Backbone atoms as SQL, in Angstrom:
CREATE TABLE atoms (id INTEGER PRIMARY KEY, chain TEXT, resi INTEGER, resn TEXT, atom TEXT, x REAL, y REAL, z REAL);
INSERT INTO atoms VALUES
  (1, 'A', 1, 'MET', 'N', 14.467, -35.738, 23.195),
  (2, 'A', 1, 'MET', 'CA', 14.428, -35.713, 24.640),
  (3, 'A', 1, 'MET', 'C', 15.368, -36.758, 25.243),
  (4, 'A', 2, 'LYS', 'N', 15.938, -37.601, 24.407),
  (5, 'A', 2, 'LYS', 'CA', 16.848, -38.628, 24.930),
  (6, 'A', 2, 'LYS', 'C', 18.108, -38.009, 25.520),
  (7, 'A', 3, 'LYS', 'N', 18.574, -36.899, 24.937),
  (8, 'A', 3, 'LYS', 'CA', 19.832, -36.315, 25.372),
  (9, 'A', 3, 'LYS', 'C', 19.670, -35.369, 26.568),
  (10, 'A', 4, 'VAL', 'N', 18.456, -35.121, 26.965),
  (11, 'A', 4, 'VAL', 'CA', 18.221, -34.235, 28.108),
  (12, 'A', 4, 'VAL', 'C', 18.589, -34.972, 29.388),
  (13, 'A', 5, 'HIS', 'N', 19.373, -34.305, 30.224),
  (14, 'A', 5, 'HIS', 'CA', 19.749, -34.898, 31.514),
  (15, 'A', 5, 'HIS', 'C', 18.744, -34.435, 32.559),
  (16, 'A', 6, 'TRP', 'N', 17.904, -35.348, 32.997),
  (17, 'A', 6, 'TRP', 'CA', 16.937, -35.018, 34.032),
  (18, 'A', 6, 'TRP', 'C', 17.565, -35.286, 35.392),
  (19, 'A', 7, 'PRO', 'N', 17.600, -34.277, 36.260),
  (20, 'A', 7, 'PRO', 'CA', 18.238, -34.486, 37.562),
  (21, 'A', 7, 'PRO', 'C', 17.431, -35.433, 38.437),
  (22, 'A', 8, 'THR', 'N', 18.145, -36.110, 39.293),
  (23, 'A', 8, 'THR', 'CA', 17.477, -36.995, 40.248),
  (24, 'A', 8, 'THR', 'C', 16.892, -36.130, 41.373),
  (25, 'A', 9, 'ARG', 'N', 16.088, -36.735, 42.199),
  (26, 'A', 9, 'ARG', 'CA', 15.484, -36.013, 43.319),
  (27, 'A', 9, 'ARG', 'C', 16.555, -35.476, 44.262),
  (28, 'A', 10, 'LYS', 'N', 17.592, -36.273, 44.491),
  (29, 'A', 10, 'LYS', 'CA', 18.685, -35.854, 45.369),
  (30, 'A', 10, 'LYS', 'C', 19.417, -34.641, 44.785),
  (31, 'A', 11, 'GLU', 'N', 19.652, -34.631, 43.472),
  (32, 'A', 11, 'GLU', 'CA', 20.315, -33.502, 42.823),
  (33, 'A', 11, 'GLU', 'C', 19.473, -32.238, 42.926),
  (34, 'A', 12, 'VAL', 'N', 18.176, -32.364, 42.736),
  (35, 'A', 12, 'VAL', 'CA', 17.284, -31.198, 42.828),
  (36, 'A', 12, 'VAL', 'C', 17.319, -30.608, 44.236),
  (37, 'A', 13, 'ILE', 'N', 17.289, -31.460, 45.235),
  (38, 'A', 13, 'ILE', 'CA', 17.343, -30.989, 46.623),
  (39, 'A', 13, 'ILE', 'C', 18.679, -30.303, 46.892),
  (40, 'A', 14, 'THR', 'N', 19.767, -30.893, 46.400),
  (41, 'A', 14, 'THR', 'CA', 21.092, -30.307, 46.591),
  (42, 'A', 14, 'THR', 'C', 21.197, -28.953, 45.903),
  (43, 'A', 15, 'TYR', 'N', 20.761, -28.864, 44.657),
  (44, 'A', 15, 'TYR', 'CA', 20.830, -27.604, 43.916),
  (45, 'A', 15, 'TYR', 'C', 19.972, -26.533, 44.576),
  (46, 'A', 16, 'THR', 'N', 18.810, -26.925, 45.060),
  (47, 'A', 16, 'THR', 'CA', 17.926, -25.977, 45.732),
  (48, 'A', 16, 'THR', 'C', 18.577, -25.446, 47.003),
  (49, 'A', 17, 'ALA', 'N', 19.215, -26.318, 47.761),
  (50, 'A', 17, 'ALA', 'CA', 19.894, -25.897, 48.985),
  (51, 'A', 17, 'ALA', 'C', 21.055, -24.949, 48.667),
  (52, 'A', 18, 'VAL', 'N', 21.792, -25.229, 47.609),
  (53, 'A', 18, 'VAL', 'CA', 22.909, -24.364, 47.221),
  (54, 'A', 18, 'VAL', 'C', 22.403, -22.991, 46.805),
  (55, 'A', 19, 'VAL', 'N', 21.353, -22.946, 46.032),
  (56, 'A', 19, 'VAL', 'CA', 20.781, -21.666, 45.600),
  (57, 'A', 19, 'VAL', 'C', 20.255, -20.894, 46.805),
  (58, 'A', 20, 'PHE', 'N', 19.570, -21.561, 47.710),
  (59, 'A', 20, 'PHE', 'CA', 19.045, -20.903, 48.907),
  (60, 'A', 20, 'PHE', 'C', 20.182, -20.332, 49.761),
  (61, 'A', 21, 'ALA', 'N', 21.248, -21.089, 49.923),
  (62, 'A', 21, 'ALA', 'CA', 22.395, -20.621, 50.704),
  (63, 'A', 21, 'ALA', 'C', 23.059, -19.423, 50.030),
  (64, 'A', 22, 'ALA', 'N', 23.202, -19.475, 48.720),
  (65, 'A', 22, 'ALA', 'CA', 23.830, -18.368, 47.993),
  (66, 'A', 22, 'ALA', 'C', 22.985, -17.097, 48.081),
  (67, 'A', 23, 'VAL', 'N', 21.682, -17.231, 47.917),
  (68, 'A', 23, 'VAL', 'CA', 20.791, -16.068, 48.010),
  (69, 'A', 23, 'VAL', 'C', 20.835, -15.481, 49.411),
  (70, 'A', 24, 'THR', 'N', 20.843, -16.337, 50.431),
  (71, 'A', 24, 'THR', 'CA', 20.914, -15.871, 51.810),
  (72, 'A', 24, 'THR', 'C', 22.230, -15.143, 52.075),
  (73, 'A', 25, 'ALA', 'N', 23.339, -15.687, 51.575),
  (74, 'A', 25, 'ALA', 'CA', 24.645, -15.056, 51.770),
  (75, 'A', 25, 'ALA', 'C', 24.713, -13.694, 51.091),
  (76, 'A', 26, 'VAL', 'N', 24.227, -13.599, 49.870),
  (77, 'A', 26, 'VAL', 'CA', 24.243, -12.321, 49.146),
  (78, 'A', 26, 'VAL', 'C', 23.346, -11.306, 49.846),
  (79, 'A', 27, 'ALA', 'N', 22.183, -11.733, 50.311),
  (80, 'A', 27, 'ALA', 'CA', 21.289, -10.836, 51.032),
  (81, 'A', 27, 'ALA', 'C', 21.939, -10.324, 52.309),
  (82, 'A', 28, 'ALA', 'N', 22.659, -11.186, 53.015),
  (83, 'A', 28, 'ALA', 'CA', 23.343, -10.772, 54.245),
  (84, 'A', 28, 'ALA', 'C', 24.441, -9.752, 53.945),
  (85, 'A', 29, 'VAL', 'N', 25.200, -9.969, 52.884),
  (86, 'A', 29, 'VAL', 'CA', 26.255, -9.026, 52.504),
  (87, 'A', 29, 'VAL', 'C', 25.654, -7.677, 52.139),
  (88, 'A', 30, 'ILE', 'N', 24.582, -7.678, 51.365),
  (89, 'A', 30, 'ILE', 'CA', 23.929, -6.427, 50.986),
  (90, 'A', 30, 'ILE', 'C', 23.386, -5.716, 52.221),
  (91, 'A', 31, 'TRP', 'N', 22.801, -6.462, 53.154),
  (92, 'A', 31, 'TRP', 'CA', 22.261, -5.870, 54.375),
  (93, 'A', 31, 'TRP', 'C', 23.363, -5.210, 55.199),
  (94, 'A', 32, 'VAL', 'N', 24.500, -5.905, 55.341),
  (95, 'A', 32, 'VAL', 'CA', 25.619, -5.353, 56.115),
  (96, 'A', 32, 'VAL', 'C', 26.156, -4.093, 55.448),
  (97, 'A', 33, 'LEU', 'N', 26.371, -4.142, 54.139),
  (98, 'A', 33, 'LEU', 'CA', 26.876, -2.969, 53.439),
  (99, 'A', 33, 'LEU', 'C', 25.891, -1.806, 53.522),
  (100, 'A', 34, 'ASP', 'N', 24.615, -2.088, 53.394),
  (101, 'A', 34, 'ASP', 'CA', 23.599, -1.051, 53.491),
  (102, 'A', 34, 'ASP', 'C', 23.602, -0.419, 54.882),
  (103, 'A', 35, 'SER', 'N', 23.747, -1.241, 55.916),
  (104, 'A', 35, 'SER', 'CA', 23.782, -0.723, 57.283),
  (105, 'A', 35, 'SER', 'C', 25.000, 0.170, 57.505),
  (106, 'A', 36, 'ILE', 'N', 26.144, -0.263, 57.017),
  (107, 'A', 36, 'ILE', 'CA', 27.376, 0.527, 57.171),
  (108, 'A', 36, 'ILE', 'C', 27.259, 1.847, 56.425),
  (109, 'A', 37, 'LEU', 'N', 26.794, 1.795, 55.188),
  (110, 'A', 37, 'LEU', 'CA', 26.654, 3.022, 54.407),
  (111, 'A', 37, 'LEU', 'C', 25.609, 3.954, 55.017),
  (112, 'A', 38, 'SER', 'N', 24.546, 3.401, 55.557),
  (113, 'A', 38, 'SER', 'CA', 23.518, 4.205, 56.197),
  (114, 'A', 38, 'SER', 'C', 24.074, 4.926, 57.419),
  (115, 'A', 39, 'LEU', 'N', 24.865, 4.228, 58.224),
  (116, 'A', 39, 'LEU', 'CA', 25.500, 4.873, 59.373),
  (117, 'A', 39, 'LEU', 'C', 26.470, 5.968, 58.926),
  (118, 'A', 40, 'GLY', 'N', 27.210, 5.703, 57.881),
  (119, 'A', 40, 'GLY', 'CA', 28.153, 6.692, 57.369),
  (120, 'A', 40, 'GLY', 'C', 27.455, 7.940, 56.854),
  (121, 'A', 41, 'VAL', 'N', 26.419, 7.768, 56.079),
  (122, 'A', 41, 'VAL', 'CA', 25.668, 8.901, 55.561),
  (123, 'A', 41, 'VAL', 'C', 24.996, 9.648, 56.696),
  (124, 'A', 42, 'GLY', 'N', 24.466, 8.925, 57.675),
  (125, 'A', 42, 'GLY', 'CA', 23.844, 9.552, 58.831),
  (126, 'A', 42, 'GLY', 'C', 24.837, 10.391, 59.622),
  (127, 'A', 43, 'ALA', 'N', 26.056, 9.906, 59.737),
  (128, 'A', 43, 'ALA', 'CA', 27.096, 10.656, 60.458),
  (129, 'A', 43, 'ALA', 'C', 27.494, 11.912, 59.698),
  (130, 'A', 44, 'ILE', 'N', 27.542, 11.810, 58.388),
  (131, 'A', 44, 'ILE', 'CA', 27.904, 12.963, 57.570),
  (132, 'A', 44, 'ILE', 'C', 26.798, 14.024, 57.596),
  (133, 'A', 45, 'MET', 'N', 25.564, 13.592, 57.550),
  (134, 'A', 45, 'MET', 'CA', 24.430, 14.524, 57.475),
  (135, 'A', 45, 'MET', 'C', 24.139, 15.206, 58.813),
  (136, 'A', 46, 'SER', 'N', 24.542, 14.619, 59.907),
  (137, 'A', 46, 'SER', 'CA', 24.198, 15.225, 61.199),
  (138, 'A', 46, 'SER', 'C', 25.272, 16.156, 61.710);
């Protein structure tokens, strides 16, 4: 266990914020693409 690098509290907070931001960004991109594709399919079907 000596060679294990345990992150500091500041590092954990930083990593958590980065992961949260990345997940939010990916979710937003998927939402936008889904909305665009939904409008496109709706236009084709009607």
